[in-house]
N, C-alpha and C positions, 0 to 999 in steps of 0.2 A: 560791683565785684566782678572780676574777671577770673576764668580759670583756665591756666595754661597746660596745654598738653604737648605730646611730642612736638619737635621743631615743625612739622608740616601743618600744624594747626593751631588756632587761638579760638576759644568759645567766650564769648561775652554774654552775660546773664541779663542785661537789661539793655534796651535802646535808649539813647539820650533823647530821642526826639518825642517818644510818646510813653516812656516807662513800661513798655511791653517787653516780654521776652523777646530775645533776638540772638542770632548766632552769626559770629564771623568767621570764616573758615578759610585758612590758607594752604594751598596746595601747591607743593613743589612742582615747577614747571608751568603752572597754570597763571592766569592773569589773577592778581591779588588787590585787594581782598575780594571774596564773593561773601556778600551780605545776605542773609535769610532774615526777614522780619517775622513777627509772631504769625502774620497770616499764611506765610509760607511752610510753617511747621505743621506737623501732623499731631493732632490731638485727640485723645480718645477720653469719655467722661462716662463713668459708671459708679453708681450707689455711693457717690460723694468722693470718688478717687478719680483725679485727672491725670492723665500720663500723656507728656509732651515729648515727642523725640525731637531732639537738639541736633544730633549727628548720628549718620548711619552710612551704611554702604553707599546708599544713593547719592548722598551729599559728599561723602569723601572720597569715593571710588575705590575703596579698600574695607575689608572685614576686619581690620585690626582693632577696631573700637566702634562702641554704639554709646550714645548719652541720652539718658532720659531726665526729664524734670517730672518728679511725681509730687501731687500736692493732695492731701487728704483732708477732708473737711474735719470739723471737730468729732470726735470719737468713730470716724470711720475707719474701715480696715480692707485690706485688699485680700483678693484670693490667694491661695497659695501660689507662690512663685518658684519655679525650678531654675538652678543655676547651671543646669545640664552640662555644657560643654565650656562655660565661660567663668573666669572669676569676677566677681562683682564688687564693687566699692561704692558704699552709701554715704554720701555727706549730708548731713542735716544743716539746711539753710537756715530754717526757723520753725518754732513751735517745738513739740515733745511728743513723745510716744515710746513705743515699743516694737522691737524686732524679735519675732519668735523663729529661730533657725534650728531646724531638727528638732532636738527636744530641749534647747536652751533659749532664755529670755534675754534681752538686752535692752537697757534703757538707752532712748535716744533723746539728745537734747541739742541746741545749737553749736554747730561746729564740731560735734562729734563726728567720728568716721568708723564706719563698721566694714570689714572684710568678709565677703562671703565666698566660701570656696566652689570651686566646681562641683557638682554633685550634691550641693546643698539645696534645701527647700526652705523656704521662708515666708513669712507674712509681715506686714506692717500694720500698726495700729496706731492712730493718732490719739494724743490726749484731748483735754477740752478745748485748746486754743489752735488745734490743728496741727498738721506736719508738713513740711516742704522739703523734699530732698533733691540731690542731683545723684543719679546712678550711672556709674560707668562699667560696661560690661567688656570684657578684654579676653579673647577676641570677640568680636560681634557674634551673637547666636541668634 
C-alpha cells in the first residue's frame, strides 16, 4: 500500500525486501528518492501501543506535515492525545476499535478515516484483534 501526499513526497508503508515499514521521501530540489528503512524510523512502545514516526520536520525539512503509524495490541488504549495546533487525520489500516473525541465516540474499522480538528482531545482503544492506523498531522506539531 502506498500513500501519496503533496507532490513533494511519497510515503510507502512496506519495504519490498523484508516486509518491514519504510518510508520513501521525495523533496523538491534534492536527490531523489531518499529511502528510510524501519531501522531509520523512531519508534516508541508503551503499554501495548507502538508509535512510529514515518515523516516529520527532520526528514522533510518542513513543518507542513507529520505522519505516524500507531499500532495498538488487543484491547490496548492510548493516553489522551491533544490535537493542539494541528488537524489530524486517522486512517485505519487493519483491526478495529474506537476513538473517543472530546465527549463523542466513533467506531474505527479498516479503511475508515477520522478527522480530528485542532483543539480536540482524543484517545484510541483497540478491539480484540488490535488496531493499526496511519495518522497525519498538519501542520506538524
